[in-house]
LOTORKOL-380461 format. One record per residue: x, y, z of N, C-alpha, C, O, CB in turn; residue in one letter. Coordinates in steps of 0.001 Angstrom, whole numbers, plus 500000, padded with zeros to 6 digits. Glycine has a CB too. Example, Ala and Ser with C-alpha at 12.3 -4.5 7.8 and 13.67 -1.06 7.14 Angstrom:
<pts>
513190494310507800512300495500507800513200496700507800514236496681508465511308495527509046A 512850497750507080513670498940507140512900500030507870513409501138508039514084499402505725S 
</pts>
This chain:
<pts>
500855498836500056500002500063500107500875501300499958500711502180499113499187500139501456M 501834501255500898502810502340500990503500502598499623503631503725499144503871502003502070N 503939501416499022504758501692497718503732502150496688504157502853495771505594500330497151N 502626501887496715501498502301495684501396503804495843501412504576494884499971501557495976S 501297504155497044501096505675497359502312506516497001502200507563496364500797505902498906V 503454506045497418504763506548496921504990506595495469505610507527494958505796505766497454G 504489505582494766504701505593493274503751506686492804504169507565492050504388504124492539N 502587506667493190501587507761492723502142509109492902502155509912491969500239507700493500T 502636509404494160503088510670494400504301511089493620504435512274493314503324510787495743A 505169510213493289506356510435492370505927510658491009506583511425490305507319509270492375R 504774510002490501504315510294489230503678511691489134503900512444488187503380509259488825L 502866511998490177502292513241490246503291514377490328503075515455489776501412513267491343L 504293514142490965505483515092491199506201515312489874506506516419489433506535514496492292W 506424514209489321507215514125487851506144514901486789506583515678485941507527512251487286A 504978514670486894503972515349485986503855516715486284503749517486485330502623514760486063G 503852517212487555503876518549487881505196519252487433505144520374486929503660518672489328L 506306518636487602507428519392487115507500519376485627508007520351485072508686518877487684R 507064518412484940507049518586483532506061519666483048506343520334482053506737517294482903A 504955519849483700503995520883483493504624522276483620504424523181482811502864520723484464L 505334522359484613505917523601485107507079523975484088507255525125483688506465523425486653L 507801522962483735508996523252482688508370523571481425508736524562480792510032521982482448V 507366522735480971506747523019479621506074524454479599506244525229478658505633521884479274L 505342524733480645504730526061480828505732527121480617505511528060479852504118526210482199T 506939526977481348507923528113481171508521528064479899508761529139479348509006528118482181I 508796527039479349509430526989477972508596527433476842508918528307476036509850525633477661V 507369526682476851506451526904475756505538528258475951505147528950475011505535525612475635C 505305528477477149504317529483477455504985530860477818504312531887477909503427528983478617G 506338530830478019506961532068478408508226532343477517508276533316476765507336532013479923V 509205531465477639510391531741476741510081531701475365510360532646474627511474530805476953L 509537530700474978509528530585473344508619531860472966509091532576472083508776528965472688Y 507417532228473498506770533488472836507658534736473103507566535677472315505244533771473438P 508445534805474077509290535964474253510410536000473164510787537035472615509902535951475680L 510923534682472904512020534761471920511472535016470456512086535651469598512860533418471964A 510287534459470301509685534829468908509292536194468783509438536771467705508474534026468578V 508792536785469810508333538198469797509684539022469684509749539951468877507430538595471183T 510695538708470438512027539492470301512609539515468981513092540541468503513070538948471184G 512571538354468355513229538162466887512414538966466008512947539724465198513257536583466312I 510916538835466127510178539634465191510290541200465393510354541933464406508751539215465277A 510312541659466560510687543050466864511866543635466315511940544785465881510812543195468162Q 512906542681466357514292543126465834514346542942464286514702543886463581515506542244466537V 514020541813463781514061541606462461513004542127461510513266542497460366514141540370462339A 511828542136462032510616542359461228509710543522461979508484543423461925509776540901461069F 510244544473462585509598545346463465508371546052462815507390546255463531510587546333463959N 508356546424461570507202547053460902506161546099460665504998546452460863507569547680459627D 506435544846460238505425543902460012504822543227461324503647542862461359505988542878459108K 505648543090462346505230542677463550504265543586464263503389543073464959506324542455464302A 504347544808464156503462545782464662502261546215463755501686547293463904504251546924464982N 501919545262462775500842545626461876500964546354460653499995546785460027500042546271462509G 502187546493460306502458547306459064501839548564459127501155548917458167502006546651457833S 501980549364460193501355550596460412501904551665459441503091551631459120501538551002461845E 501078552600458971501244553730458165501065555073459127500055555280459801500170553654456940I 502084555846459079501891557072459939501946558348459056502590558394458007503022557150461087K 501286559293459514501255560588458725502509561480459118503407560984459799499853561411459028D 502564562744458704503709563583459027503928563820460370505065563950460823503628564787458435K 502774563895461142502805564102462674503251562939463479503527563079464671501446564463463184S 503333561770462858503576560592463595502488559850464053502644558874464788504298560857464619G 501229560299463615500013559516464085499672558322463159499774558430461937498758560466464163Q 499286557245463730499087556110462834497764556344462228496850556801462915499165554720463556V 497601556043460915496553556322460165495946555099459531494963555207458797496924557264459236V 496509553931459797496042552613459328497233551690458996498408552004459186495128552778458076G 496806550513458476497718549443457978497943549449456486496956549691455791497183548103458359S 499056549227455915499344549059454595498760547875453993498693547745452771500675549053454428S 498279546893454923497668545685454495496185545780454269495662544884453608497940544656455451L 495481546712454717493986546899454772493639548096454106494159549163454430493436546949456169I 492630547989453013492201549148452322491258550006453076490674549538454054491613548774451099G 491073551192452704490191552200453424489398552899452357489860552984451220491038553276454303Q 488278553381452654487468554179451748487688555717452062488066556143453153485932553768451892T 487428556403451071487520557994451168486270558478450699486180558766449505488711558681450291Y 485182558627451533484021559142451329483584560417451978484046560695453084483251558254451595N 482775561178451416482254562425452019481161561898453097480545560844452932481580563475450824L 480990562746454218480045562397455211478702562259454687478334563091453859480048563338456255P 477888561302455056476533561266454762475673562327455227475831562808456349476058560157455200K 474697562758454371473829563814454890472945563379456002472558564185456848472998564353453819A 472574561954456022471944561395457173472606560105457397472459559100456702470436561248457017N 473423560244458539474286559138458923473552558006459562474171556976459827475332559608459838P 472248558120459837471468557144460369470730556274459384470108555266459721470595557737461227D 470836556734458104470126556087456969471071555016456384472066555335455733469698557166455841D 470739553770456627471727552782456011471531552581454457472345551946453787471572551363456729P 470495553113453973470141553055452461470894554021451686471192553825450508468656553323452196E 471238555178452409471983556278451626473446555754451251474198555184452042472093557691452550E 473708556025449998474957555568449286476003556595449632475803557768449315474768555439447669A 477124556234450270478222557241450423478778557579449033478873556773448107479391556691451371A 479173559010449001479802559511447796481093559558448048481429559745449218479355560769447334K 482097559402447034483499559384447208483848560974447447483204561892446939484271558674445876P 485018561135448338485541562265448487486549562612447348487698562192447486486072562284449746D 486249563306446282487044563414445013488424563968445233489237563822444320486328564298444004L 488781564578446322490098565250446579491070564172446842492276564417446809490056566272447790K 490560562842447136491491561806447457491574560849446333490706560830445459491118561110448717W 492680559986446331492668558819445389491720557829446064491560557674447274494177558165445127F 491104557172445028490027556255445395490498554852445251491259554609444314488784556482444548Q 490126553849446100490624552496446218489645551702445214488708552255444637490590551933447831P 489970550354445075489050549448444529487621549483445023487440549676446226489550548194444724R 486611549320444235485268549287444882485136547927445679485597546857445280484079549430443755P 484438548115446871484235546943447770483151547245448836483023548393449263485591546557448481S 482492546389449202481396546509450325482367546105451509481921546344452632479901545406450132G 483457545605451446484337545125452693485102546163453181485821545866454134485315543986452390G 485144547407452749485990548387453363485161549317454255483989549620454032486742549176452297L 485869549721455247485341550494456386485340551977455839485379552199454628486272550301457785G 485296552933456739485337554393456367486221555087457247486518554643458356483983555059456415S 486702556297456728487656557067457521487311558501457255486479558828456408489168556740457163N 488011559394458045487778560887457997489116561341457842489848561393458830487046561547459279S 489553561704456621490852562183456270491930561423456923492804561961457602490980563579456592V 491843560100456690492916559259457204493046559027458568494092558500458947494054559719456840N 492130559337459438492305559329460950491368558359461490491407558161462705492057560731461620T 490519557712460764489600556723461413489336555666460546489206555856459337488322557297461837Q 489233554395461145488887553236460253487949552319460876488256551925462001490095552461459859Y 486884551909460373486083550968461006485725549884460014485171550166458951484877551615461593A 486061548551460380485970547440459529484344547131459573483725547160460636486978546167460057L 483796546868458455482375546432458321482435544916458165482085544206459107481614547137457059I 482853544400457044482913543159456620483883542869455541484364543835454949481715542812456271L 484238541661455200485000541549454181484605540341453201483877539472453681486301541470454694S 484983540226452001484633539164451169484221539481449660484040540666449379483572538498451832G 484073538612448766484046538787447406482384538691447234481643538234448104485023537624446557A 481993539156446078480501538985445750480152537573445614479048537153445960480097539703444445T 481125536779445086480789535267444622479788535154443626479015534196443597480292534393445756N 479760536197442706478681536169441598479455535813440319480589536242440106477858537649441424K 478793535018439489479372534556438207479508535925437266478797536925437366478351533337437489A 480560535724436363480800536808435545479625537245434619479609538408434218481949536498434778A 478713536438434285477538536726433564476303537104434436475198537330433944477234535569432735D 476578537154435775475336537423436542474905538994436335475667539954436444475598537069438160N 473737539029436066473043540413435746473374541496436770473789542587436379471442540262435717P 473202541226438100473707542026439147475103542452439106475401543627439319473517541387440289D 475926541605438857477408541857438844477609542715437596478231543773437683478319540460438800L 477146542328436540477394543164435178476843544519435390477487545435434879476654542499433825V 475721544831436078475189546171436394476202546920437201476577548060436923473847546090437162K 476663546145438311477672546841439206478874547324438498479308548468438634478135545932440299L 479411546405437724480617546860436880480301548044435890481066549002435780481154545627436019V 479247547935435248478844549020434388478636550272434987479077551267434412477723548714433739E 477926550399436239477736551518436924479049552003437450479329553199437370476769551309437936D 479861551143437982481144551433438421482074552226437486482761553205437777481731550232438741A 481957551608436321482777552168435034482292553497434827483091554432434865482575551304433621K 480986553704434597480274555128434128480833556064435438481281557184435192478226555039434005A 480794555619436680481227556570437790482635556960437631483001558128437756481053555949439189A 483426555982437355484947556301437287485115557257436213485921558166436412485881555020437013V 484478557212435076484631557981433813484144559371434270484826560355433985483753557348432508I 482922559507435011482388560736435258483272561487436311483527562688436216480961560573435696A 483704560702437294484471561397438425485725561873438005486107562938438489484712560519439589D 486506561227437114487811561550436731487949562227435378489063562396434881488581560369436756N 486864562606434792486878563456433589486847565010434045485873565492434625485588563080432630T 487962565711433738488144567074434069487939567976432906487584567438431857489455567278434628T 488109569277432927488135570052431852489315570096431104489339570786430085487821571198432178A 490355569425431479491429569302430722491951567830430562493069567563430122492394570158431264S 491052566931430953491376565455430829490093564710430656489137564932431399492158564894432098Y 490047563765429617488911563015429432489310561445429577490249560945428957488281563385428035T 488573560821430369488816559334430461487856558635429537486639558817429491488635558788431945V 488538557850428844487915556955427683487518555762428325488204555410429284488918556590426452K 486397554952427944485996553760428408487111552683428480487167551891429421484924553347427607P 487994552680427455489055551800427183490107551907428220490857550979428523489604552049425864Q 490122553115428759491200553493429715491011553023431157491885553108432019491335554973429733D 489722552494431347489439552241432743489758550755433027489188549829432450487938552594433091V 490751550603433995491321549273434334490376548398435121489485548931435783492592549439435123P 490521547031435089489685546161435702489634546447437120488515546401437631490059544838435449A 490646546742437877490538546904439203489818548116439649489500548284440826491760546870439725D 489552548990438669488751550208439057487226549964439213486492550798439743488956551304437995A 486803548815438739485342548329438684485116547077439240483988546595439146484831548249437350V 486133546384439885485844545148440521486569545197441796487549545920441975486224543937439680T 486040544371442723486629544341444072487553543163444077487507542348443155485538544235445223S 488392543038445076489425541934445236488431540750445892487255540882446232490862542436446325S 489251539583445960488691538448446618488379538866448153487306538654448717489717537197446504G 489290539374448614489010539623450162488112540860450411487483540996451461490416539866450980S 488084541662449503487208542914449607488108543913450485487542544867451018485643542583450359G 489231543764450625490205544578451572491404544999450870492313545525451513490675543752452820L 491507544808449527492719545086448932493171546612449079492414547555448848492610544680447510D 494529546741449502494877548236449812495439548802448654495697550005448608495882548444450989P 495672547956447614496376548431446358495456548777445174494345548260445060497347547354445889N 495928549626444338495291549759442971496460549685441994497620549765442401494432551168442787I 496151549532440692497069549447439714497606550839439298496834551787439438496485548731438611S 498819551062438813499289552418438285498430552916437481498261554136437485500500552435437605P 497631552009436536496728552595435480495634553329436149495226554397435693496126551506434531A 495133552777437242493940553216437878494365554593438602493579555540438609493359552060438915Y 495539554668439165496003555801439801496278556884438714496023558064438956497236555463440638A 496746556528437635497078557513436566495856558300436089495910559505435847497712556793435361K 494650557490435956493498558147435556492853559049436582491882559737436266492591557193435133I 493396559069437888492915559761438860493761561165439113493365562071439846492878558845440010Q 494767561168438507495653562284438813495250563610438432495548564554439163496857562077438246V 494531563804437249494070565192436958492993565619437974493016566742438478493496565294435487H 492062564717438262491056564971439120491552565433440568491016566401441109490234563767439170R 492513564774441141493112564968442420493835566282442238493678567125443121494062563766442868V 494534566536441302495271567835441143494245568996441108494429570007441785496165567835439797A 493209568845440344492211569902440278491535570102441663491411571240442115491149569562439191E 491122569077442302490534569213443492491298569775444665490695570350445572490085568055443787Q 492654569620444673493542570186445607494249571270445265495082571713446056494367569359445995N 494011571929443913494671573034443415496180572775443335496962573620443770494356574209444246K 496566571746442847498027571279442761498315571156441248497405571006440433498295569805443556L 499571571224440920500072570941439560499958569374439236500153568483440063501607571443439440D 499617569194437920499527567753437620500825567081437661500876565878437915498926567523436302V 501945567810437415503171567130437541503531566645438903504109565583439135504176567953437080K 503111567578439838503353567303441236502631565970441649503213565135442341502861568513442110Q 501511565822441259500659564469441580501077563359440835501070562241441351499154564592441282V 501467563554439600502194562458438901503455561932439519503724560732439567502535562896437587E 504237562919440004505455562452440688505137561849442105505979561138442655506464563645440825K 504027562104442653503650561646443994503216560049443699503515559129444461502344562653444681L 502514559903442546502064558502442225503343557630441910503512556486442331501023558500440940V 504197558318441127505490557558440800506350557127442070507010556090442139506404558480439871E 506240558048443014507085557819444141506433556591445112507099555918445899507241559259444948Q 505170556473444908504498555551445616504083554300444905503278553511445398503442556153446136N 504627554141443779504474552797442869505404551942443205506595552253443194504601552958441366T 504924550635443579505838549568444017505970548619442806504956548315442178505292548796445343E 507149548153442466507223547158441255506929545729441726506511545503442862508706547179440545G 507150544809440855506839543343441054507767542832442338508913543252442493507198542446439587R 507259542055443074507985541410444240509210540689443715509089539822442850507046540378445031T 510381541025444215511566540332443602511774540459442239512529539684441651511530539003443819L 511161541391441649511247541615440223510422540894439257510337541258438084512468541399439864G 509739539755439787508996539008438894507516538471439468506669537959438736509903537857438488F 507382538647440697506154538099441214505067539189441390505388540287441843506430537399442540M 503787538910441044502798539972441062502917540928440056503623540791439058502805540636442240G 502102542073440364502089543218439511502439544491440102502282544634441314500866543349438949E 502895545433439392503233546768439946501906547292440597500795547009440149503805547801438774P 502123548076441687500913548416442573501116549789443184502252550251443285500704547332443754R 500141550394443556500245551559444367499308551430445794498135551056445773499782552821443428V 499844551704446692499039551464448082498309552864448320498929553917448470500145551050449502N 497066552765448335496257553925448312496337554657449632496365555888449642494851553567447985V 496371554019450633496667554648452016497899555491452025497881556681452339496845553559453103L 499018554805451653500446555447451511500390556703450580500948557762450869501531554354450869E 499681556495449457499504557608448491498819558724449078499306559853449002498764557191447296L 497627558479449710496823559567450223497520560269451368497380561485451499495474559061450666N 498289559540452233499024560046453374500056561039452820500207562160453306499708558874454199T 500770560558451758501690561564451135501020562646450417501610563726450374502604560923450197A 499750562518449779499031563690449297498736564707450397498963565907450244497744563262448653L 498230564194451492497815564955452696499111565807453176498980566990453492497265563900453901K 500169565253453210501335565908453644501792567061452667502299568110453065502416564876453809A 501565566763451392501869567732450347500805568926450371501174570087450198501877566992448929L 499563568610450577498574569681450573498729570597451894498332571762451922497101569033450482T 499325569974452945499498570679454192500931571584454165501168572494454959499492569546455411K 501644571231453307503145571877453239502908573250452580503856574009452378504319570915452266S 
</pts>
């Protein structure tokens, strides 16, 4: 009987020691090591790929898109469609993006694609309406957007609904409108787009892209200077 109790006690003590050691190693030391390495080697990514404005205030993440809309006339009306604030570069269309007020607020609503087939009448109408809006919004007194100039990403959402990037082609057709709305020289805005255009990853993966939040943050700094 005494041997049985002693063996049980030794097994319990061995199990407790293993639990304590594994808790310290796996629950304390390993997370601290991984966090430390991430902070040293990948500080920006480990902290959410934050984008800061000229004053150092965090305005969002480079990984998640934002919308740039005018305030609703009736904020309590869910049926009222938000109108884009044309002084900013606009992102891809998506029901998955939240809203912000001059880059300082972001509220996530939902994310996801429409999951509609390419010949779905509702999707076709959405694309046609989006294309008409892009042409109307970006045609100025000195610049006319032609239907063939509108790239696919200007009228379709991404699979996640949260794509933070647009194509250089979509940024290009917005340049004249943004310059006119902000009373800037077109060359200034073109240079801004060029400075915020990222090439293919490692030179061959993906497509050239422009991060809309980074571009608008740079635009805000330019208009404040």
